[in-house]
HTML snippet that shows the backbone in 3Dmol.js (N, CA, C, O; Angstrom):
<script src="https://3Dmol.org/build/3Dmol-min.js"></script>
<div id="view" style="width:600px;height:400px;position:relative"></div>
<script>
const pdb = `
ATOM      1  N   MET A   1     -30.329  10.425 -31.265  1.00  0.00           N
ATOM      2  CA  MET A   1     -30.653  11.348 -30.222  1.00  0.00           C
ATOM      3  C   MET A   1     -29.429  12.185 -29.921  1.00  0.00           C
ATOM      4  O   MET A   1     -28.328  11.653 -29.782  1.00  0.00           O
ATOM      5  N   ILE A   2     -29.606  13.454 -29.822  1.00  0.00           N
ATOM      6  CA  ILE A   2     -28.510  14.352 -29.510  1.00  0.00           C
ATOM      7  C   ILE A   2     -28.738  14.896 -28.107  1.00  0.00           C
ATOM      8  O   ILE A   2     -29.742  15.550 -27.826  1.00  0.00           O
ATOM      9  N   PHE A   3     -27.787  14.608 -27.242  1.00  0.00           N
ATOM     10  CA  PHE A   3     -27.808  15.147 -25.892  1.00  0.00           C
ATOM     11  C   PHE A   3     -26.676  16.129 -25.747  1.00  0.00           C
ATOM     12  O   PHE A   3     -25.630  15.996 -26.382  1.00  0.00           O
ATOM     13  N   ARG A   4     -26.892  17.105 -24.917  1.00  0.00           N
ATOM     14  CA  ARG A   4     -25.774  17.948 -24.540  1.00  0.00           C
ATOM     15  C   ARG A   4     -24.832  17.106 -23.694  1.00  0.00           C
ATOM     16  O   ARG A   4     -25.183  16.000 -23.281  1.00  0.00           O
ATOM     17  N   ARG A   5     -23.668  17.613 -23.442  1.00  0.00           N
ATOM     18  CA  ARG A   5     -22.685  16.863 -22.676  1.00  0.00           C
ATOM     19  C   ARG A   5     -23.185  16.559 -21.271  1.00  0.00           C
ATOM     20  O   ARG A   5     -22.945  15.470 -20.749  1.00  0.00           O
ATOM     21  N   THR A   6     -23.869  17.500 -20.663  1.00  0.00           N
ATOM     22  CA  THR A   6     -24.484  17.285 -19.361  1.00  0.00           C
ATOM     23  C   THR A   6     -25.930  17.759 -19.413  1.00  0.00           C
ATOM     24  O   THR A   6     -26.273  18.682 -20.152  1.00  0.00           O
ATOM     25  N   ILE A   7     -26.761  17.114 -18.621  1.00  0.00           N
ATOM     26  CA  ILE A   7     -28.182  17.453 -18.563  1.00  0.00           C
ATOM     27  C   ILE A   7     -28.510  17.813 -17.122  1.00  0.00           C
ATOM     28  O   ILE A   7     -28.177  17.070 -16.199  1.00  0.00           O
ATOM     29  N   LEU A   8     -29.153  18.937 -16.934  1.00  0.00           N
ATOM     30  CA  LEU A   8     -29.548  19.338 -15.593  1.00  0.00           C
ATOM     31  C   LEU A   8     -30.570  18.349 -15.045  1.00  0.00           C
ATOM     32  O   LEU A   8     -31.485  17.932 -15.755  1.00  0.00           O
ATOM     33  N   LYS A   9     -30.410  17.983 -13.801  1.00  0.00           N
ATOM     34  CA  LYS A   9     -31.342  17.055 -13.171  1.00  0.00           C
ATOM     35  C   LYS A   9     -32.758  17.649 -13.158  1.00  0.00           C
ATOM     36  O   LYS A   9     -33.742  16.924 -13.303  1.00  0.00           O
ATOM     37  N   GLN A  10     -32.847  18.965 -12.985  1.00  0.00           N
ATOM     38  CA  GLN A  10     -34.159  19.607 -12.957  1.00  0.00           C
ATOM     39  C   GLN A  10     -34.881  19.465 -14.286  1.00  0.00           C
ATOM     40  O   GLN A  10     -36.092  19.244 -14.306  1.00  0.00           O
ATOM     41  N   GLU A  11     -34.163  19.587 -15.396  1.00  0.00           N
ATOM     42  CA  GLU A  11     -34.781  19.425 -16.715  1.00  0.00           C
ATOM     43  C   GLU A  11     -35.247  17.988 -16.928  1.00  0.00           C
ATOM     44  O   GLU A  11     -36.301  17.752 -17.519  1.00  0.00           O
ATOM     45  N   LEU A  12     -34.462  17.038 -16.447  1.00  0.00           N
ATOM     46  CA  LEU A  12     -34.823  15.632 -16.597  1.00  0.00           C
ATOM     47  C   LEU A  12     -36.094  15.301 -15.825  1.00  0.00           C
ATOM     48  O   LEU A  12     -36.997  14.661 -16.364  1.00  0.00           O
ATOM     49  N   VAL A  13     -36.173  15.732 -14.565  1.00  0.00           N
ATOM     50  CA  VAL A  13     -37.357  15.384 -13.766  1.00  0.00           C
ATOM     51  C   VAL A  13     -38.606  16.121 -14.225  1.00  0.00           C
ATOM     52  O   VAL A  13     -39.716  15.630 -14.017  1.00  0.00           O
ATOM     53  N   LYS A  14     -38.451  17.289 -14.845  1.00  0.00           N
ATOM     54  CA  LYS A  14     -39.622  17.976 -15.400  1.00  0.00           C
ATOM     55  C   LYS A  14     -40.299  17.116 -16.447  1.00  0.00           C
ATOM     56  O   LYS A  14     -41.526  17.099 -16.551  1.00  0.00           O
ATOM     57  N   LYS A  15     -39.490  16.396 -17.229  1.00  0.00           N
ATOM     58  CA  LYS A  15     -40.047  15.551 -18.280  1.00  0.00           C
ATOM     59  C   LYS A  15     -40.506  14.194 -17.747  1.00  0.00           C
ATOM     60  O   LYS A  15     -41.504  13.651 -18.219  1.00  0.00           O
ATOM     61  N   LEU A  16     -39.785  13.643 -16.767  1.00  0.00           N
ATOM     62  CA  LEU A  16     -40.143  12.328 -16.241  1.00  0.00           C
ATOM     63  C   LEU A  16     -41.338  12.373 -15.300  1.00  0.00           C
ATOM     64  O   LEU A  16     -42.133  11.434 -15.255  1.00  0.00           O
ATOM     65  N   TYR A  17     -41.465  13.454 -14.554  1.00  0.00           N
ATOM     66  CA  TYR A  17     -42.550  13.595 -13.578  1.00  0.00           C
ATOM     67  C   TYR A  17     -43.304  14.903 -13.825  1.00  0.00           C
ATOM     68  O   TYR A  17     -43.191  15.832 -13.025  1.00  0.00           O
ATOM     69  N   PRO A  18     -44.064  14.992 -14.906  1.00  0.00           N
ATOM     70  CA  PRO A  18     -44.744  16.262 -15.223  1.00  0.00           C
ATOM     71  C   PRO A  18     -45.865  16.620 -14.248  1.00  0.00           C
ATOM     72  O   PRO A  18     -46.214  17.794 -14.125  1.00  0.00           O
ATOM     73  N   ASP A  19     -46.436  15.632 -13.551  1.00  0.00           N
ATOM     74  CA  ASP A  19     -47.540  15.902 -12.635  1.00  0.00           C
ATOM     75  C   ASP A  19     -47.080  16.208 -11.216  1.00  0.00           C
ATOM     76  O   ASP A  19     -47.909  16.416 -10.330  1.00  0.00           O
ATOM     77  N   SER A  20     -45.792  16.236 -10.994  1.00  0.00           N
ATOM     78  CA  SER A  20     -45.266  16.503  -9.668  1.00  0.00           C
ATOM     79  C   SER A  20     -45.579  17.948  -9.275  1.00  0.00           C
ATOM     80  O   SER A  20     -45.635  18.837 -10.124  1.00  0.00           O
ATOM     81  N   THR A  21     -45.781  18.162  -7.985  1.00  0.00           N
ATOM     82  CA  THR A  21     -46.162  19.495  -7.520  1.00  0.00           C
ATOM     83  C   THR A  21     -45.023  20.488  -7.563  1.00  0.00           C
ATOM     84  O   THR A  21     -45.253  21.686  -7.725  1.00  0.00           O
ATOM     85  N   SER A  22     -43.794  20.008  -7.421  1.00  0.00           N
ATOM     86  CA  SER A  22     -42.647  20.914  -7.463  1.00  0.00           C
ATOM     87  C   SER A  22     -41.427  20.168  -7.985  1.00  0.00           C
ATOM     88  O   SER A  22     -41.415  18.939  -8.064  1.00  0.00           O
ATOM     89  N   ILE A  23     -40.417  20.927  -8.335  1.00  0.00           N
ATOM     90  CA  ILE A  23     -39.164  20.339  -8.812  1.00  0.00           C
ATOM     91  C   ILE A  23     -38.510  19.539  -7.691  1.00  0.00           C
ATOM     92  O   ILE A  23     -37.957  18.464  -7.923  1.00  0.00           O
ATOM     93  N   ARG A  24     -38.577  20.063  -6.503  1.00  0.00           N
ATOM     94  CA  ARG A  24     -37.968  19.389  -5.352  1.00  0.00           C
ATOM     95  C   ARG A  24     -38.587  18.008  -5.122  1.00  0.00           C
ATOM     96  O   ARG A  24     -37.866  17.039  -4.882  1.00  0.00           O
ATOM     97  N   SER A  25     -39.901  17.914  -5.192  1.00  0.00           N
ATOM     98  CA  SER A  25     -40.547  16.615  -4.994  1.00  0.00           C
ATOM     99  C   SER A  25     -40.253  15.670  -6.160  1.00  0.00           C
ATOM    100  O   SER A  25     -40.129  14.461  -5.963  1.00  0.00           O
ATOM    101  N   ALA A  26     -40.143  16.210  -7.359  1.00  0.00           N
ATOM    102  CA  ALA A  26     -39.802  15.381  -8.511  1.00  0.00           C
ATOM    103  C   ALA A  26     -38.380  14.835  -8.378  1.00  0.00           C
ATOM    104  O   ALA A  26     -38.134  13.669  -8.689  1.00  0.00           O
ATOM    105  N   LEU A  27     -37.450  15.662  -7.923  1.00  0.00           N
ATOM    106  CA  LEU A  27     -36.083  15.194  -7.685  1.00  0.00           C
ATOM    107  C   LEU A  27     -36.054  14.116  -6.610  1.00  0.00           C
ATOM    108  O   LEU A  27     -35.287  13.157  -6.705  1.00  0.00           O
ATOM    109  N   GLN A  28     -36.878  14.272  -5.602  1.00  0.00           N
ATOM    110  CA  GLN A  28     -36.954  13.275  -4.540  1.00  0.00           C
ATOM    111  C   GLN A  28     -37.501  11.949  -5.076  1.00  0.00           C
ATOM    112  O   GLN A  28     -37.019  10.882  -4.696  1.00  0.00           O
ATOM    113  N   LEU A  29     -38.493  12.011  -5.944  1.00  0.00           N
ATOM    114  CA  LEU A  29     -39.036  10.799  -6.553  1.00  0.00           C
ATOM    115  C   LEU A  29     -37.988  10.077  -7.395  1.00  0.00           C
ATOM    116  O   LEU A  29     -37.900   8.850  -7.361  1.00  0.00           O
ATOM    117  N   LEU A  30     -37.204  10.829  -8.140  1.00  0.00           N
ATOM    118  CA  LEU A  30     -36.146  10.218  -8.946  1.00  0.00           C
ATOM    119  C   LEU A  30     -35.088   9.579  -8.060  1.00  0.00           C
ATOM    120  O   LEU A  30     -34.629   8.472  -8.340  1.00  0.00           O
ATOM    121  N   ARG A  31     -34.699  10.268  -6.992  1.00  0.00           N
ATOM    122  CA  ARG A  31     -33.717   9.692  -6.064  1.00  0.00           C
ATOM    123  C   ARG A  31     -34.238   8.399  -5.454  1.00  0.00           C
ATOM    124  O   ARG A  31     -33.494   7.424  -5.341  1.00  0.00           O
ATOM    125  N   LYS A  32     -35.520   8.381  -5.057  1.00  0.00           N
ATOM    126  CA  LYS A  32     -36.106   7.168  -4.487  1.00  0.00           C
ATOM    127  C   LYS A  32     -36.101   6.030  -5.499  1.00  0.00           C
ATOM    128  O   LYS A  32     -35.779   4.890  -5.164  1.00  0.00           O
ATOM    129  N   GLU A  33     -36.456   6.346  -6.731  1.00  0.00           N
ATOM    130  CA  GLU A  33     -36.484   5.334  -7.789  1.00  0.00           C
ATOM    131  C   GLU A  33     -35.096   4.746  -8.007  1.00  0.00           C
ATOM    132  O   GLU A  33     -34.952   3.533  -8.156  1.00  0.00           O
ATOM    133  N   ILE A  34     -34.088   5.585  -8.025  1.00  0.00           N
ATOM    134  CA  ILE A  34     -32.712   5.111  -8.225  1.00  0.00           C
ATOM    135  C   ILE A  34     -32.247   4.306  -7.017  1.00  0.00           C
ATOM    136  O   ILE A  34     -31.584   3.281  -7.180  1.00  0.00           O
ATOM    137  N   ASP A  35     -32.582   4.750  -5.811  1.00  0.00           N
ATOM    138  CA  ASP A  35     -32.162   4.038  -4.606  1.00  0.00           C
ATOM    139  C   ASP A  35     -32.840   2.681  -4.459  1.00  0.00           C
ATOM    140  O   ASP A  35     -32.258   1.756  -3.892  1.00  0.00           O
ATOM    141  N   LEU A  36     -34.071   2.555  -4.968  1.00  0.00           N
ATOM    142  CA  LEU A  36     -34.796   1.288  -4.855  1.00  0.00           C
ATOM    143  C   LEU A  36     -34.252   0.211  -5.783  1.00  0.00           C
ATOM    144  O   LEU A  36     -34.508  -0.975  -5.576  1.00  0.00           O
ATOM    145  N   CYS A  37     -33.515   0.610  -6.786  1.00  0.00           N
ATOM    146  CA  CYS A  37     -32.950  -0.347  -7.739  1.00  0.00           C
ATOM    147  C   CYS A  37     -31.421  -0.316  -7.612  1.00  0.00           C
ATOM    148  O   CYS A  37     -30.770   0.534  -8.219  1.00  0.00           O
ATOM    149  N   PRO A  38     -30.850  -1.231  -6.832  1.00  0.00           N
ATOM    150  CA  PRO A  38     -29.396  -1.210  -6.629  1.00  0.00           C
ATOM    151  C   PRO A  38     -28.601  -1.376  -7.923  1.00  0.00           C
ATOM    152  O   PRO A  38     -27.503  -0.836  -8.054  1.00  0.00           O
ATOM    153  N   GLU A  39     -29.156  -2.123  -8.874  1.00  0.00           N
ATOM    154  CA  GLU A  39     -28.472  -2.316 -10.158  1.00  0.00           C
ATOM    155  C   GLU A  39     -28.367  -0.990 -10.909  1.00  0.00           C
ATOM    156  O   GLU A  39     -27.308  -0.656 -11.441  1.00  0.00           O
ATOM    157  N   LEU A  40     -29.463  -0.236 -10.952  1.00  0.00           N
ATOM    158  CA  LEU A  40     -29.454   1.069 -11.623  1.00  0.00           C
ATOM    159  C   LEU A  40     -28.521   2.034 -10.899  1.00  0.00           C
ATOM    160  O   LEU A  40     -27.777   2.778 -11.537  1.00  0.00           O
ATOM    161  N   LYS A  41     -28.561   2.022  -9.585  1.00  0.00           N
ATOM    162  CA  LYS A  41     -27.710   2.908  -8.798  1.00  0.00           C
ATOM    163  C   LYS A  41     -26.231   2.630  -9.086  1.00  0.00           C
ATOM    164  O   LYS A  41     -25.439   3.562  -9.231  1.00  0.00           O
ATOM    165  N   ALA A  42     -25.866   1.363  -9.167  1.00  0.00           N
ATOM    166  CA  ALA A  42     -24.477   0.999  -9.456  1.00  0.00           C
ATOM    167  C   ALA A  42     -24.086   1.421 -10.868  1.00  0.00           C
ATOM    168  O   ALA A  42     -22.998   1.956 -11.079  1.00  0.00           O
ATOM    169  N   LYS A  43     -24.976   1.180 -11.841  1.00  0.00           N
ATOM    170  CA  LYS A  43     -24.673   1.555 -13.222  1.00  0.00           C
ATOM    171  C   LYS A  43     -24.491   3.062 -13.371  1.00  0.00           C
ATOM    172  O   LYS A  43     -23.568   3.517 -14.047  1.00  0.00           O
ATOM    173  N   VAL A  44     -25.371   3.829 -12.740  1.00  0.00           N
ATOM    174  CA  VAL A  44     -25.301   5.289 -12.842  1.00  0.00           C
ATOM    175  C   VAL A  44     -24.032   5.813 -12.177  1.00  0.00           C
ATOM    176  O   VAL A  44     -23.379   6.716 -12.700  1.00  0.00           O
ATOM    177  N   SER A  45     -23.687   5.249 -11.028  1.00  0.00           N
ATOM    178  CA  SER A  45     -22.487   5.730 -10.346  1.00  0.00           C
ATOM    179  C   SER A  45     -21.218   5.341 -11.093  1.00  0.00           C
ATOM    180  O   SER A  45     -20.228   6.072 -11.040  1.00  0.00           O
ATOM    181  N   HIS A  46     -21.226   4.204 -11.788  1.00  0.00           N
ATOM    182  CA  HIS A  46     -20.051   3.791 -12.564  1.00  0.00           C
ATOM    183  C   HIS A  46     -19.965   4.495 -13.920  1.00  0.00           C
ATOM    184  O   HIS A  46     -18.914   4.475 -14.561  1.00  0.00           O
ATOM    185  N   ALA A  47     -21.051   5.111 -14.355  1.00  0.00           N
ATOM    186  CA  ALA A  47     -21.063   5.777 -15.666  1.00  0.00           C
ATOM    187  C   ALA A  47     -20.399   7.145 -15.624  1.00  0.00           C
ATOM    188  O   ALA A  47     -20.156   7.741 -16.673  1.00  0.00           O
ATOM    189  N   GLY A  48     -20.106   7.642 -14.460  1.00  0.00           N
ATOM    190  CA  GLY A  48     -19.459   8.952 -14.359  1.00  0.00           C
ATOM    191  C   GLY A  48     -19.634   9.512 -12.971  1.00  0.00           C
ATOM    192  O   GLY A  48     -20.315   8.922 -12.133  1.00  0.00           O
ATOM    193  N   PRO A  49     -19.023  10.642 -12.729  1.00  0.00           N
ATOM    194  CA  PRO A  49     -19.129  11.246 -11.393  1.00  0.00           C
ATOM    195  C   PRO A  49     -20.560  11.694 -11.100  1.00  0.00           C
ATOM    196  O   PRO A  49     -21.277  12.164 -11.984  1.00  0.00           O
ATOM    197  N   MET A  50     -20.951  11.537  -9.847  1.00  0.00           N
ATOM    198  CA  MET A  50     -22.295  11.944  -9.433  1.00  0.00           C
ATOM    199  C   MET A  50     -22.239  13.408  -9.021  1.00  0.00           C
ATOM    200  O   MET A  50     -21.981  13.731  -7.862  1.00  0.00           O
ATOM    201  N   ASN A  51     -22.481  14.277  -9.976  1.00  0.00           N
ATOM    202  CA  ASN A  51     -22.498  15.710  -9.709  1.00  0.00           C
ATOM    203  C   ASN A  51     -23.780  16.101  -9.004  1.00  0.00           C
ATOM    204  O   ASN A  51     -24.782  15.387  -9.063  1.00  0.00           O
ATOM    205  N   LYS A  52     -23.738  17.224  -8.347  1.00  0.00           N
ATOM    206  CA  LYS A  52     -24.889  17.667  -7.565  1.00  0.00           C
ATOM    207  C   LYS A  52     -26.062  18.085  -8.445  1.00  0.00           C
ATOM    208  O   LYS A  52     -27.214  17.813  -8.106  1.00  0.00           O
ATOM    209  N   HIS A  53     -25.786  18.743  -9.572  1.00  0.00           N
ATOM    210  CA  HIS A  53     -26.863  19.318 -10.367  1.00  0.00           C
ATOM    211  C   HIS A  53     -27.029  18.717 -11.755  1.00  0.00           C
ATOM    212  O   HIS A  53     -28.006  19.025 -12.438  1.00  0.00           O
ATOM    213  N   THR A  54     -26.104  17.870 -12.189  1.00  0.00           N
ATOM    214  CA  THR A  54     -26.164  17.379 -13.567  1.00  0.00           C
ATOM    215  C   THR A  54     -25.912  15.881 -13.657  1.00  0.00           C
ATOM    216  O   THR A  54     -25.302  15.275 -12.776  1.00  0.00           O
ATOM    217  N   TYR A  55     -26.400  15.307 -14.748  1.00  0.00           N
ATOM    218  CA  TYR A  55     -26.062  13.943 -15.166  1.00  0.00           C
ATOM    219  C   TYR A  55     -25.366  14.053 -16.507  1.00  0.00           C
ATOM    220  O   TYR A  55     -25.657  14.962 -17.285  1.00  0.00           O
ATOM    221  N   ASN A  56     -24.445  13.133 -16.788  1.00  0.00           N
ATOM    222  CA  ASN A  56     -23.880  13.097 -18.134  1.00  0.00           C
ATOM    223  C   ASN A  56     -24.819  12.292 -19.023  1.00  0.00           C
ATOM    224  O   ASN A  56     -25.766  11.678 -18.533  1.00  0.00           O
ATOM    225  N   PHE A  57     -24.560  12.292 -20.324  1.00  0.00           N
ATOM    226  CA  PHE A  57     -25.511  11.673 -21.253  1.00  0.00           C
ATOM    227  C   PHE A  57     -25.588  10.158 -21.070  1.00  0.00           C
ATOM    228  O   PHE A  57     -26.632   9.572 -21.356  1.00  0.00           O
ATOM    229  N   VAL A  58     -24.536   9.513 -20.612  1.00  0.00           N
ATOM    230  CA  VAL A  58     -24.577   8.063 -20.369  1.00  0.00           C
ATOM    231  C   VAL A  58     -25.498   7.758 -19.190  1.00  0.00           C
ATOM    232  O   VAL A  58     -26.285   6.813 -19.239  1.00  0.00           O
ATOM    233  N   GLN A  59     -25.398   8.556 -18.140  1.00  0.00           N
ATOM    234  CA  GLN A  59     -26.263   8.369 -16.987  1.00  0.00           C
ATOM    235  C   GLN A  59     -27.733   8.586 -17.348  1.00  0.00           C
ATOM    236  O   GLN A  59     -28.603   7.846 -16.889  1.00  0.00           O
ATOM    237  N   VAL A  60     -28.003   9.588 -18.160  1.00  0.00           N
ATOM    238  CA  VAL A  60     -29.384   9.850 -18.580  1.00  0.00           C
ATOM    239  C   VAL A  60     -29.911   8.687 -19.411  1.00  0.00           C
ATOM    240  O   VAL A  60     -31.060   8.273 -19.251  1.00  0.00           O
ATOM    241  N   ARG A  61     -29.077   8.165 -20.292  1.00  0.00           N
ATOM    242  CA  ARG A  61     -29.506   7.029 -21.119  1.00  0.00           C
ATOM    243  C   ARG A  61     -29.840   5.825 -20.240  1.00  0.00           C
ATOM    244  O   ARG A  61     -30.816   5.126 -20.512  1.00  0.00           O
ATOM    245  N   LEU A  62     -29.055   5.565 -19.194  1.00  0.00           N
ATOM    246  CA  LEU A  62     -29.335   4.458 -18.280  1.00  0.00           C
ATOM    247  C   LEU A  62     -30.651   4.672 -17.532  1.00  0.00           C
ATOM    248  O   LEU A  62     -31.431   3.737 -17.353  1.00  0.00           O
ATOM    249  N   ILE A  63     -30.886   5.900 -17.101  1.00  0.00           N
ATOM    250  CA  ILE A  63     -32.140   6.208 -16.392  1.00  0.00           C
ATOM    251  C   ILE A  63     -33.332   6.043 -17.321  1.00  0.00           C
ATOM    252  O   ILE A  63     -34.359   5.493 -16.925  1.00  0.00           O
ATOM    253  N   LEU A  64     -33.197   6.517 -18.553  1.00  0.00           N
ATOM    254  CA  LEU A  64     -34.296   6.371 -19.513  1.00  0.00           C
ATOM    255  C   LEU A  64     -34.569   4.907 -19.819  1.00  0.00           C
ATOM    256  O   LEU A  64     -35.728   4.516 -19.957  1.00  0.00           O
ATOM    257  N   GLU A  65     -33.531   4.092 -19.929  1.00  0.00           N
ATOM    258  CA  GLU A  65     -33.727   2.661 -20.153  1.00  0.00           C
ATOM    259  C   GLU A  65     -34.472   2.034 -18.983  1.00  0.00           C
ATOM    260  O   GLU A  65     -35.313   1.158 -19.185  1.00  0.00           O
ATOM    261  N   HIS A  66     -34.176   2.467 -17.772  1.00  0.00           N
ATOM    262  CA  HIS A  66     -34.865   1.945 -16.593  1.00  0.00           C
ATOM    263  C   HIS A  66     -36.357   2.263 -16.645  1.00  0.00           C
ATOM    264  O   HIS A  66     -37.189   1.440 -16.263  1.00  0.00           O
ATOM    265  N   PHE A  67     -36.685   3.456 -17.116  1.00  0.00           N
ATOM    266  CA  PHE A  67     -38.084   3.865 -17.230  1.00  0.00           C
ATOM    267  C   PHE A  67     -38.731   3.389 -18.524  1.00  0.00           C
ATOM    268  O   PHE A  67     -39.896   3.696 -18.779  1.00  0.00           O
ATOM    269  N   SER A  68     -37.996   2.644 -19.345  1.00  0.00           N
ATOM    270  CA  SER A  68     -38.476   2.136 -20.642  1.00  0.00           C
ATOM    271  C   SER A  68     -38.915   3.276 -21.559  1.00  0.00           C
ATOM    272  O   SER A  68     -39.962   3.200 -22.202  1.00  0.00           O
ATOM    273  N   ILE A  69     -38.117   4.313 -21.610  1.00  0.00           N
ATOM    274  CA  ILE A  69     -38.375   5.459 -22.474  1.00  0.00           C
ATOM    275  C   ILE A  69     -37.283   5.503 -23.529  1.00  0.00           C
ATOM    276  O   ILE A  69     -36.096   5.469 -23.208  1.00  0.00           O
ATOM    277  N   THR A  70     -37.684   5.577 -24.770  1.00  0.00           N
ATOM    278  CA  THR A  70     -36.700   5.677 -25.842  1.00  0.00           C
ATOM    279  C   THR A  70     -36.221   7.125 -25.946  1.00  0.00           C
ATOM    280  O   THR A  70     -36.904   8.043 -25.491  1.00  0.00           O
ATOM    281  N   PRO A  71     -35.067   7.324 -26.534  1.00  0.00           N
ATOM    282  CA  PRO A  71     -34.565   8.707 -26.693  1.00  0.00           C
ATOM    283  C   PRO A  71     -35.514   9.587 -27.500  1.00  0.00           C
ATOM    284  O   PRO A  71     -35.634  10.781 -27.226  1.00  0.00           O
ATOM    285  N   GLU A  72     -36.186   9.009 -28.487  1.00  0.00           N
ATOM    286  CA  GLU A  72     -37.129   9.786 -29.288  1.00  0.00           C
ATOM    287  C   GLU A  72     -38.316  10.229 -28.435  1.00  0.00           C
ATOM    288  O   GLU A  72     -38.774  11.367 -28.541  1.00  0.00           O
ATOM    289  N   GLU A  73     -38.808   9.323 -27.589  1.00  0.00           N
ATOM    290  CA  GLU A  73     -39.918   9.683 -26.705  1.00  0.00           C
ATOM    291  C   GLU A  73     -39.492  10.776 -25.724  1.00  0.00           C
ATOM    292  O   GLU A  73     -40.261  11.693 -25.438  1.00  0.00           O
ATOM    293  N   TYR A  74     -38.275  10.675 -25.216  1.00  0.00           N
ATOM    294  CA  TYR A  74     -37.775  11.693 -24.284  1.00  0.00           C
ATOM    295  C   TYR A  74     -37.740  13.063 -24.956  1.00  0.00           C
ATOM    296  O   TYR A  74     -38.128  14.063 -24.353  1.00  0.00           O
ATOM    297  N   ASN A  75     -37.277  13.106 -26.197  1.00  0.00           N
ATOM    298  CA  ASN A  75     -37.220  14.388 -26.904  1.00  0.00           C
ATOM    299  C   ASN A  75     -38.594  14.968 -27.141  1.00  0.00           C
ATOM    300  O   ASN A  75     -38.742  16.188 -27.211  1.00  0.00           O
ATOM    301  N   GLN A  76     -39.615  14.116 -27.267  1.00  0.00           N
ATOM    302  CA  GLN A  76     -40.981  14.598 -27.495  1.00  0.00           C
ATOM    303  C   GLN A  76     -41.670  15.043 -26.213  1.00  0.00           C
ATOM    304  O   GLN A  76     -42.667  15.763 -26.263  1.00  0.00           O
ATOM    305  N   LEU A  77     -41.151  14.626 -25.077  1.00  0.00           N
ATOM    306  CA  LEU A  77     -41.777  15.010 -23.795  1.00  0.00           C
ATOM    307  C   LEU A  77     -41.649  16.488 -23.547  1.00  0.00           C
ATOM    308  O   LEU A  77     -42.117  16.985 -22.522  1.00  0.00           O
TER     309      LEU A  77
END
`;
const viewer = $3Dmol.createViewer("view");
viewer.addModel(pdb, "pdb");
viewer.setStyle({}, {cartoon: {color: "spectrum"}});
viewer.zoomTo();
viewer.render();
</script>
């Protein structure tokens, strides 16, 4: 899987929550999901700085593992 160095959070939630009514609500759903799992929250925060608009590729890989999505499936979304 080839990821860019950083991935926009908006692009990630478009693929993870395609039925969401808006990008804002999809971002809120992702934040809730991360906050509900303290282990995931700790891993993501230790994987790199928590930027406002982007995740690095390690953080995205951790989030995808939490959702049980393989990198190949993510690329097909």
